[in-house]
N, CA, C and O atoms as CSV, one atom per row, in Angstrom:
chain,resi,resn,atom,element,x,y,z
A,1,ILE,N,N,-70.683,-91.876,-48.241
A,1,ILE,CA,C,-69.188,-91.983,-48.694
A,1,ILE,C,C,-69.466,-91.422,-50.527
A,1,ILE,O,O,-69.810,-92.151,-51.457
A,2,LEU,N,N,-69.249,-90.306,-50.562
A,2,LEU,CA,C,-68.965,-89.645,-51.893
A,2,LEU,C,C,-67.523,-89.459,-52.360
A,2,LEU,O,O,-66.845,-88.590,-51.812
A,3,SER,N,N,-66.893,-90.373,-53.541
A,3,SER,CA,C,-66.145,-89.910,-53.787
A,3,SER,C,C,-65.978,-89.656,-55.596
A,3,SER,O,O,-66.454,-90.501,-56.355
A,4,VAL,N,N,-65.452,-88.746,-55.998
A,4,VAL,CA,C,-65.408,-87.762,-57.232
A,4,VAL,C,C,-63.986,-88.068,-57.624
A,4,VAL,O,O,-63.117,-88.304,-56.784
A,5,GLN,N,N,-63.763,-88.058,-58.990
A,5,GLN,CA,C,-62.544,-87.838,-59.391
A,5,GLN,C,C,-62.535,-86.863,-60.329
A,5,GLN,O,O,-63.343,-86.881,-61.257
A,6,THR,N,N,-61.575,-85.862,-60.181
A,6,THR,CA,C,-61.421,-84.659,-60.714
A,6,THR,C,C,-59.984,-84.088,-61.664
A,6,THR,O,O,-58.898,-84.665,-61.712
A,7,MET,N,N,-60.268,-83.126,-62.193
A,7,MET,CA,C,-59.324,-83.229,-63.233
A,7,MET,C,C,-57.518,-82.788,-62.645
A,7,MET,O,O,-56.343,-83.003,-62.940
A,8,SER,N,N,-58.285,-82.124,-61.749
A,8,SER,CA,C,-56.740,-81.239,-60.786
A,8,SER,C,C,-56.188,-82.681,-59.816
A,8,SER,O,O,-56.847,-83.361,-59.030
A,9,THR,N,N,-55.009,-82.788,-60.153
A,9,THR,CA,C,-54.056,-84.111,-59.243
A,9,THR,C,C,-54.269,-83.262,-58.236
A,9,THR,O,O,-55.093,-83.959,-57.643
A,10,THR,N,N,-54.147,-82.034,-57.390
A,10,THR,CA,C,-54.353,-81.307,-56.117
A,10,THR,C,C,-55.536,-81.667,-55.094
A,10,THR,O,O,-55.561,-81.657,-53.863
A,11,THR,N,N,-56.903,-82.122,-56.446
A,11,THR,CA,C,-57.900,-82.534,-55.567
A,11,THR,C,C,-58.769,-83.815,-56.225
A,11,THR,O,O,-59.959,-84.124,-56.155
A,12,ASN,N,N,-57.744,-84.342,-56.817
A,12,ASN,CA,C,-58.322,-85.748,-57.195
A,12,ASN,C,C,-57.772,-86.796,-55.936
A,12,ASN,O,O,-56.593,-86.876,-55.590
A,13,PRO,N,N,-58.809,-87.508,-55.394
A,13,PRO,CA,C,-60.282,-87.297,-55.597
A,13,PRO,C,C,-60.874,-86.759,-54.756
A,13,PRO,O,O,-60.389,-87.100,-53.677
A,14,THR,N,N,-61.515,-86.223,-54.656
A,14,THR,CA,C,-62.536,-85.339,-53.657
A,14,THR,C,C,-63.560,-86.376,-52.834
A,14,THR,O,O,-64.105,-87.184,-53.586
A,15,ILE,N,N,-63.895,-86.487,-51.494
A,15,ILE,CA,C,-64.558,-87.209,-51.176
A,15,ILE,C,C,-65.392,-86.489,-50.260
A,15,ILE,O,O,-65.014,-85.325,-50.127
A,16,PHE,N,N,-66.366,-86.784,-49.607
A,16,PHE,CA,C,-67.399,-86.317,-49.043
A,16,PHE,C,C,-67.921,-87.178,-47.908
A,16,PHE,O,O,-68.417,-88.271,-48.180
A,17,ASN,N,N,-67.877,-86.949,-47.227
A,17,ASN,CA,C,-68.207,-88.311,-45.790
A,17,ASN,C,C,-69.049,-87.509,-44.536
A,17,ASN,O,O,-69.138,-86.326,-44.208
A,18,LEU,N,N,-69.557,-88.649,-44.068
A,18,LEU,CA,C,-70.471,-87.865,-42.660
A,18,LEU,C,C,-69.628,-88.956,-41.326
A,18,LEU,O,O,-69.528,-90.175,-41.184
A,19,ALA,N,N,-69.211,-87.918,-40.643
A,19,ALA,CA,C,-68.917,-88.232,-39.669
A,19,ALA,C,C,-69.161,-88.020,-38.535
A,19,ALA,O,O,-68.695,-86.940,-38.171
A,20,SER,N,N,-69.937,-88.809,-37.422
A,20,SER,CA,C,-70.527,-88.391,-36.395
A,20,SER,C,C,-71.541,-87.630,-36.737
A,20,SER,O,O,-72.110,-88.214,-37.660
A,21,SER,N,N,-72.179,-86.456,-36.449
A,21,SER,CA,C,-72.678,-85.961,-37.293
A,21,SER,C,C,-72.414,-84.532,-38.227
A,21,SER,O,O,-73.218,-83.655,-38.542
A,22,THR,N,N,-71.206,-84.647,-38.479
A,22,THR,CA,C,-70.495,-83.590,-39.316
A,22,THR,C,C,-70.500,-84.101,-40.709
A,22,THR,O,O,-70.495,-85.298,-40.996
A,23,LEU,N,N,-70.510,-83.052,-41.616
A,23,LEU,CA,C,-70.239,-83.279,-42.810
A,23,LEU,C,C,-68.907,-82.733,-43.365
A,23,LEU,O,O,-68.745,-81.574,-42.983
A,24,GLN,N,N,-68.055,-83.114,-44.022
A,24,GLN,CA,C,-66.674,-83.406,-44.437
A,24,GLN,C,C,-66.164,-83.539,-46.179
A,24,GLN,O,O,-66.599,-84.272,-47.068
A,25,ILE,N,N,-65.117,-82.543,-46.194
A,25,ILE,CA,C,-64.766,-83.123,-47.128
A,25,ILE,C,C,-63.377,-83.159,-47.466
A,25,ILE,O,O,-62.819,-82.459,-46.621
A,26,LYS,N,N,-62.825,-83.457,-47.988
A,26,LYS,CA,C,-61.317,-83.975,-48.470
A,26,LYS,C,C,-61.114,-84.356,-49.882
A,26,LYS,O,O,-61.740,-85.065,-50.669
A,27,GLU,N,N,-59.756,-83.474,-49.963
A,27,GLU,CA,C,-59.413,-83.013,-51.340
A,27,GLU,C,C,-57.963,-83.559,-51.976
A,27,GLU,O,O,-57.064,-82.744,-52.181
A,28,GLY,N,N,-57.834,-84.578,-52.193
A,28,GLY,CA,C,-56.572,-85.359,-52.776
A,28,GLY,C,C,-56.313,-85.974,-51.680
A,28,GLY,O,O,-56.893,-86.936,-51.176
A,29,SER,N,N,-54.870,-85.025,-51.108
A,29,SER,CA,C,-54.195,-85.993,-49.883
A,29,SER,C,C,-54.755,-85.129,-48.869
A,29,SER,O,O,-55.159,-85.767,-47.897
A,30,GLU,N,N,-54.904,-83.898,-48.791
A,30,GLU,CA,C,-54.939,-83.297,-47.698
A,30,GLU,C,C,-56.151,-83.908,-46.098
A,30,GLU,O,O,-56.238,-85.134,-46.160
A,31,LEU,N,N,-56.779,-83.471,-45.157
A,31,LEU,CA,C,-56.996,-84.403,-44.610
A,31,LEU,C,C,-58.317,-83.865,-44.499
A,31,LEU,O,O,-58.506,-82.725,-44.923
A,32,TYR,N,N,-59.467,-84.655,-43.882
A,32,TYR,CA,C,-61.058,-84.059,-44.339
A,32,TYR,C,C,-61.287,-82.866,-42.749
A,32,TYR,O,O,-60.889,-82.845,-41.585
A,33,ILE,N,N,-62.313,-81.879,-43.800
A,33,ILE,CA,C,-62.339,-80.420,-43.413
A,33,ILE,C,C,-64.088,-80.609,-43.144
A,33,ILE,O,O,-64.766,-81.378,-43.826
A,34,PRO,N,N,-64.494,-79.992,-42.336
A,34,PRO,CA,C,-65.912,-80.100,-41.591
A,34,PRO,C,C,-66.436,-78.851,-42.750
A,34,PRO,O,O,-65.996,-77.711,-42.902
A,35,ILE,N,N,-67.566,-79.589,-43.484
A,35,ILE,CA,C,-68.408,-78.630,-44.142
A,35,ILE,C,C,-69.702,-77.932,-43.117
A,35,ILE,O,O,-70.204,-76.837,-43.368
A,36,THR,N,N,-70.080,-78.734,-42.028
A,36,THR,CA,C,-70.902,-77.820,-41.340
A,36,THR,C,C,-70.274,-77.826,-39.875
A,36,THR,O,O,-69.279,-78.489,-39.580
A,37,ASN,N,N,-71.096,-76.869,-38.846
A,37,ASN,CA,C,-70.088,-76.315,-37.682
A,37,ASN,C,C,-70.993,-77.179,-36.717
A,37,ASN,O,O,-71.858,-77.985,-37.059
A,38,SER,N,N,-70.492,-76.733,-35.051
A,38,SER,CA,C,-71.277,-77.255,-34.344
A,38,SER,C,C,-72.855,-77.335,-33.772
A,38,SER,O,O,-73.372,-77.966,-32.850
A,39,ARG,N,N,-73.295,-76.521,-34.627
A,39,ARG,CA,C,-74.419,-75.942,-34.464
A,39,ARG,C,C,-75.668,-76.748,-35.195
A,39,ARG,O,O,-76.874,-76.679,-34.955
A,40,VAL,N,N,-75.025,-77.450,-36.068
A,40,VAL,CA,C,-75.867,-78.618,-36.627
A,40,VAL,C,C,-75.937,-79.603,-36.779
A,40,VAL,O,O,-74.798,-79.853,-37.172
A,41,ASN,N,N,-76.600,-80.753,-36.778
A,41,ASN,CA,C,-76.804,-82.103,-36.655
A,41,ASN,C,C,-76.416,-82.615,-37.886
A,41,ASN,O,O,-76.080,-81.541,-38.384
A,42,VAL,N,N,-76.162,-83.594,-38.933
A,42,VAL,CA,C,-76.322,-84.335,-40.359
A,42,VAL,C,C,-76.698,-85.193,-39.926
A,42,VAL,O,O,-76.268,-85.562,-38.833
A,43,SER,N,N,-77.850,-86.018,-40.726
A,43,SER,CA,C,-78.361,-87.133,-40.651
A,43,SER,C,C,-78.391,-88.102,-42.040
A,43,SER,O,O,-78.062,-87.691,-43.153
A,44,SER,N,N,-78.716,-89.065,-41.829
A,44,SER,CA,C,-79.211,-89.904,-42.994
A,44,SER,C,C,-78.759,-89.407,-44.436
A,44,SER,O,O,-79.422,-89.122,-45.433
A,45,LEU,N,N,-77.422,-89.406,-44.193
A,45,LEU,CA,C,-76.773,-88.800,-45.817
A,45,LEU,C,C,-76.766,-90.041,-46.864
A,45,LEU,O,O,-76.514,-91.238,-46.722
A,46,LEU,N,N,-77.094,-89.367,-47.811
A,46,LEU,CA,C,-77.156,-90.543,-48.591
A,46,LEU,C,C,-77.094,-90.370,-50.372
A,46,LEU,O,O,-77.747,-89.505,-50.955
A,47,PHE,N,N,-76.360,-91.174,-50.947
A,47,PHE,CA,C,-76.126,-90.218,-52.453
A,47,PHE,C,C,-76.358,-91.982,-53.260
A,47,PHE,O,O,-75.943,-93.072,-52.867
A,48,LYS,N,N,-76.950,-91.724,-54.140
A,48,LYS,CA,C,-77.308,-92.909,-54.952
A,48,LYS,C,C,-77.063,-92.215,-56.505
A,48,LYS,O,O,-77.311,-91.122,-57.014
A,49,ASN,N,N,-76.501,-93.351,-56.902
A,49,ASN,CA,C,-76.323,-93.104,-58.697
A,49,ASN,C,C,-76.703,-93.610,-59.489
A,49,ASN,O,O,-76.594,-94.768,-59.890
A,50,THR,N,N,-77.377,-92.485,-59.917
A,50,THR,CA,C,-78.263,-92.713,-61.042
A,50,THR,C,C,-78.181,-92.487,-62.593
A,50,THR,O,O,-79.161,-92.261,-63.303
A,51,SER,N,N,-77.180,-92.558,-62.925
A,51,SER,CA,C,-76.438,-92.430,-63.995
A,51,SER,C,C,-77.255,-93.868,-64.932
A,51,SER,O,O,-77.448,-94.986,-64.453
A,52,ALA,N,N,-77.639,-93.394,-66.412
A,52,ALA,CA,C,-78.666,-94.721,-67.010
A,52,ALA,C,C,-77.086,-96.014,-67.637
A,52,ALA,O,O,-77.305,-97.152,-68.053
A,53,SER,N,N,-75.915,-95.497,-67.538
A,53,SER,CA,C,-75.260,-96.179,-67.661
A,53,SER,C,C,-73.250,-96.022,-67.450
A,53,SER,O,O,-72.672,-94.937,-67.526
A,54,SER,N,N,-72.823,-96.825,-67.294
A,54,SER,CA,C,-71.580,-96.449,-67.598
A,54,SER,C,C,-70.418,-95.765,-67.859
A,54,SER,O,O,-69.389,-95.699,-67.186
A,55,THR,N,N,-70.724,-95.217,-69.011
A,55,THR,CA,C,-70.603,-94.829,-70.343
A,55,THR,C,C,-70.905,-92.964,-70.550
A,55,THR,O,O,-70.313,-92.115,-71.216
A,56,ASP,N,N,-72.234,-92.888,-69.527
A,56,ASP,CA,C,-72.641,-91.391,-69.723
A,56,ASP,C,C,-71.915,-90.514,-68.634
A,56,ASP,O,O,-71.081,-91.035,-67.895
A,57,GLY,N,N,-72.214,-89.277,-68.548
A,57,GLY,CA,C,-71.216,-88.706,-67.700
A,57,GLY,C,C,-70.959,-88.687,-66.300
A,57,GLY,O,O,-69.937,-88.422,-65.668
A,58,GLY,N,N,-72.608,-89.173,-65.796
A,58,GLY,CA,C,-72.857,-89.387,-64.186
A,58,GLY,C,C,-74.058,-88.509,-63.854
A,58,GLY,O,O,-74.479,-87.409,-64.210
A,59,SER,N,N,-74.402,-89.418,-63.068
A,59,SER,CA,C,-75.722,-88.433,-62.453
A,59,SER,C,C,-76.105,-89.165,-60.820
A,59,SER,O,O,-76.243,-90.336,-60.466
A,60,ILE,N,N,-76.184,-87.901,-60.108
A,60,ILE,CA,C,-76.452,-88.926,-58.518
A,60,ILE,C,C,-77.846,-87.855,-58.195
A,60,ILE,O,O,-78.313,-86.918,-58.843
A,61,GLU,N,N,-78.228,-88.468,-56.919
A,61,GLU,CA,C,-79.361,-87.993,-56.084
A,61,GLU,C,C,-78.735,-88.011,-54.809
A,61,GLU,O,O,-78.335,-89.094,-54.384
A,62,VAL,N,N,-78.603,-87.075,-54.195
A,62,VAL,CA,C,-78.003,-86.418,-52.480
A,62,VAL,C,C,-79.507,-86.527,-51.564
A,62,VAL,O,O,-80.611,-86.246,-52.031
A,63,THR,N,N,-79.337,-86.834,-50.662
A,63,THR,CA,C,-80.533,-86.370,-49.322
A,63,THR,C,C,-79.892,-86.761,-48.198
A,63,THR,O,O,-79.254,-87.800,-48.031
A,64,PHE,N,N,-80.113,-85.779,-47.346
A,64,PHE,CA,C,-79.464,-85.770,-46.049
A,64,PHE,C,C,-80.889,-84.618,-45.030
A,64,PHE,O,O,-81.837,-83.983,-45.491
A,65,ILE,N,N,-80.499,-84.762,-43.834
A,65,ILE,CA,C,-81.535,-84.689,-42.947
A,65,ILE,C,C,-80.215,-83.041,-42.350
A,65,ILE,O,O,-78.990,-82.922,-42.343
A,66,ILE,N,N,-80.990,-82.423,-42.086
A,66,ILE,CA,C,-80.284,-81.700,-41.496
A,66,ILE,C,C,-80.991,-80.667,-39.833
A,66,ILE,O,O,-81.886,-79.838,-39.994
A,67,SER,N,N,-80.412,-80.935,-38.461
A,67,SER,CA,C,-81.149,-80.530,-37.472
A,67,SER,C,C,-80.234,-79.272,-36.922
A,67,SER,O,O,-79.071,-78.903,-37.085
A,68,HIS,N,N,-81.184,-78.892,-36.312
A,68,HIS,CA,C,-80.112,-77.423,-34.710
A,68,HIS,C,C,-79.928,-78.731,-34.057
A,68,HIS,O,O,-80.638,-79.735,-33.994
A,69,ALA,N,N,-78.652,-78.394,-33.542
A,69,ALA,CA,C,-77.863,-79.140,-32.067
A,69,ALA,C,C,-78.485,-78.824,-31.296
A,69,ALA,O,O,-77.696,-78.367,-30.469
A,70,ASN,N,N,-80.181,-78.647,-30.633
A,70,ASN,CA,C,-80.394,-78.017,-29.755
A,70,ASN,C,C,-80.049,-78.801,-28.238
A,70,ASN,O,O,-80.664,-79.702,-27.668
A,71,ILE,N,N,-78.753,-78.031,-27.835
A,71,ILE,CA,C,-78.102,-78.920,-26.526
A,71,ILE,C,C,-78.991,-78.397,-25.259
A,71,ILE,O,O,-78.378,-78.652,-24.222
A,72,ASN,N,N,-80.105,-77.815,-25.035
A,72,ASN,CA,C,-80.665,-76.853,-24.303
A,72,ASN,C,C,-82.255,-77.853,-23.950
A,72,ASN,O,O,-82.917,-78.038,-22.929
A,73,GLY,N,N,-82.371,-78.296,-25.327
A,73,GLY,CA,C,-83.735,-79.163,-25.418
A,73,GLY,C,C,-84.922,-77.914,-25.136
A,73,GLY,O,O,-85.942,-78.059,-24.462
A,74,ASN,N,N,-84.554,-76.861,-25.733
A,74,ASN,CA,C,-85.915,-76.068,-25.651
A,74,ASN,C,C,-86.389,-75.769,-26.702
A,74,ASN,O,O,-85.622,-75.298,-27.541
A,75,ASN,N,N,-87.878,-75.940,-27.051
A,75,ASN,CA,C,-88.687,-76.296,-27.862
A,75,ASN,C,C,-88.825,-75.085,-28.838
A,75,ASN,O,O,-89.723,-75.239,-29.666
A,76,GLU,N,N,-88.131,-73.917,-28.920
A,76,GLU,CA,C,-88.392,-72.834,-29.648
A,76,GLU,C,C,-86.890,-72.880,-30.832
A,76,GLU,O,O,-86.450,-72.312,-31.831
A,77,TYR,N,N,-86.577,-73.945,-29.896
A,77,TYR,CA,C,-85.285,-73.888,-31.006
A,77,TYR,C,C,-84.956,-75.529,-31.936
A,77,TYR,O,O,-83.972,-75.921,-32.564
A,78,ASN,N,N,-86.150,-76.088,-31.667
A,78,ASN,CA,C,-86.285,-76.998,-32.450
A,78,ASN,C,C,-86.578,-77.053,-34.169
A,78,ASN,O,O,-87.256,-76.275,-34.841
A,79,PHE,N,N,-85.894,-78.128,-34.554
A,79,PHE,CA,C,-85.664,-77.701,-36.075
A,79,PHE,C,C,-84.907,-78.445,-36.562
A,79,PHE,O,O,-83.810,-78.729,-36.079
A,80,SER,N,N,-85.492,-78.998,-37.876
A,80,SER,CA,C,-85.308,-80.064,-38.584
A,80,SER,C,C,-85.743,-80.566,-40.501
A,80,SER,O,O,-86.796,-81.110,-40.835
A,81,LYS,N,N,-84.899,-80.281,-41.201
A,81,LYS,CA,C,-85.020,-80.272,-42.591
A,81,LYS,C,C,-84.412,-81.333,-43.291
A,81,LYS,O,O,-83.261,-81.703,-43.060
A,82,THR,N,N,-85.207,-81.873,-44.206
A,82,THR,CA,C,-84.856,-82.877,-44.748
A,82,THR,C,C,-84.785,-82.319,-46.291
A,82,THR,O,O,-85.747,-81.695,-46.739
A,83,PHE,N,N,-83.543,-82.576,-47.140
A,83,PHE,CA,C,-83.187,-82.149,-48.006
A,83,PHE,C,C,-83.325,-82.727,-49.418
A,83,PHE,O,O,-84.206,-83.525,-49.099
A,84,TYR,N,N,-83.194,-82.906,-50.433
A,84,TYR,CA,C,-82.823,-83.782,-51.545
A,84,TYR,C,C,-82.744,-82.874,-52.991
A,84,TYR,O,O,-83.624,-82.130,-53.425
A,85,ASN,N,N,-81.076,-83.245,-53.754
A,85,ASN,CA,C,-80.755,-82.084,-54.633
A,85,ASN,C,C,-80.135,-83.652,-56.148
A,85,ASN,O,O,-80.026,-84.874,-56.042
A,86,SER,N,N,-79.990,-83.048,-56.884
A,86,SER,CA,C,-79.265,-84.364,-57.684
A,86,SER,C,C,-78.472,-83.680,-58.573
A,86,SER,O,O,-78.934,-82.558,-58.782
A,87,ALA,N,N,-77.290,-83.949,-59.283
A,87,ALA,CA,C,-76.528,-83.492,-59.447
A,87,ALA,C,C,-75.948,-84.303,-61.144
A,87,ALA,O,O,-76.133,-85.514,-61.265
A,88,SER,N,N,-75.434,-83.691,-62.049
A,88,SER,CA,C,-74.951,-84.351,-63.300
A,88,SER,C,C,-73.843,-83.962,-64.137
A,88,SER,O,O,-73.809,-82.940,-64.822
A,89,LEU,N,N,-72.979,-84.796,-64.047
A,89,LEU,CA,C,-71.579,-84.152,-64.863
A,89,LEU,C,C,-72.069,-83.670,-66.530
A,89,LEU,O,O,-72.615,-84.342,-67.406
A,90,ARG,N,N,-71.686,-82.447,-66.526
A,90,ARG,CA,C,-71.555,-82.081,-67.914
A,90,ARG,C,C,-70.315,-82.157,-68.496
A,90,ARG,O,O,-69.207,-81.931,-68.010
A,91,GLN,N,N,-70.798,-82.673,-70.136
A,91,GLN,CA,C,-69.404,-83.388,-70.505
A,91,GLN,C,C,-69.445,-82.052,-71.419
A,91,GLN,O,O,-70.499,-81.644,-71.906
A,92,PRO,N,N,-67.610,-81.106,-71.694
A,92,PRO,CA,C,-67.827,-79.960,-73.134
A,92,PRO,C,C,-67.916,-80.754,-74.364
A,92,PRO,O,O,-68.063,-80.194,-75.451
């Protein structure tokens, strides 16, 4: 789970969550909504705090795997990819 504080009261906090194999987002007091659809499975979702200290703007790394939901088991539809990314907060 990643929880991000936002400046807007309607979206604070913004939470990213993995439920079963579905990536979800929740903004403020709203319910979780799926970001992915039933044709893919998300796994191994990992958020890592890479901030140098608690006083800097904040940096995270995110890693996850997306696989095709191959319900028929056809080899030609097998696909899986690991994604890596990072993000840093920029202060105005």
